[in-house]
C-alpha angles and dihedrals in degrees: 000000000000091000093054089047095058096039089058094052089051092048088052095050091047093055093044089053092050091052094047091051091059090046094050088048091055089046090058093046091048086081085082131061128212116237114255099243128160122256092249093063115105091225094057098099097036092074100088100153133059135042115318099194114107111225093230130220091019090051130028135172116266114271122216119248093237093055119133111223136125119357122236130184123203095217093195091064094041117109094187094237091156094225096125094052091049094051099044111108096207099038095236093148119079119188131179108192129198117198112225125222090236145344112324101185145305134270123237090267092052098258113147121244121221105154130072120220105225089169131016111166128164117195105208088186087072099035115115092195092238093143094219094128090056095054095051096046106112094202099038092232093132112074143158111245127207091251104119101158109070101135116160136189091229124050090218089065090069089072109096120199118206099173114111101190119115123224091255094051089049092052092048093051092048094052090045092055092046091053092049094049088050091051091048093051093049092050090051093049091049094050091051092049092050088050093053091046098048109098117240111241114235116224114249119243113247093011115146122232118240117259116251115221110242095018115128113247115248114246106235131341100261127055114256118259116231113212121209113258110248113216116234125223092255093055090046090050093047091048091051091051097044093043110037115194115248118239115241113254110248116255110246110220120198114258114243118253112252113227116218118256116246113253112240111205115218115231118234119247089243093059090050094053092049094053 
C-alpha cells in the first residue's frame, strides 16, 4: 500500500511538471503578438506563435471596403434631394427641407445647392443596412463608414443628426421664403390685371401687312377661279367605248296560276231520246 501511495504522488508531480512546461513555453512566446489580419488573408493560419487576443478598442481586425456599417452624411455636399428618405424601406431617415430663394452654394462636384436642411436625422436603430440610400445619392455624400461598434445604453442615442442650422436660422429662412412667395404672387396678380386692362388694338381697314423677308410674293390679288372641265365629243365617245353601259336586267314577274278547266260530261244518246 505504501508503494502505491508514493507512486501516485510521483505520477502527479510528473503530470504537473509537463503542464507547467507548456505554460512556461507560451509565456516565453507571449513576448510577440500576431498581426490582426482578416480570415480571408492567406497568411491567417501561418501565424502559429504569439498572442492571439486583439487589444480592443485600441486594435481591431481590418474591415473590408464594401462593408455595410454606420451611415454618415457629409452635409456640405448634400443637396437635400430627399431621394434617400423616399427609397428607405424602414423610414429611418427624417429630412425637413427649406427651399432657398436662390443658389446658396455648390457641392464638391459642382452641383448647385438650392435647399436648406433644417433637419437631417438617421435612426440607426431602425436601419437594416441594405445600402439603397447610398446608391441613389446623386452627390455621393451619404456613405457607410467602417464603424461597426456603436452600442448605446439608450435607444434614442442611435439617432444621429447631421443638420447644422440653428433654430434662429431656420426661422429666418422660413420667413424669407414666405416673403418671397408673397411678392411673387403679388407680381403675378399685377401682371394679370394689367393684361386685362390693356385695350385690344383693332386692325385698320386697308392697311397693308409688313413684308416678311424671304417670303414668296403672292401672284395676283384675288384667288384663281377654277372652271369645271368640259368634256369634248371625243372624250365622250372614247368614254362610251371604253366603258359600255350595262343593260338593266329584266324584271321577272311571277307567272299567274292557271286554274283547271271544268270537265263537261257528254250525255249519252239514249238519255237524249228519253228526254
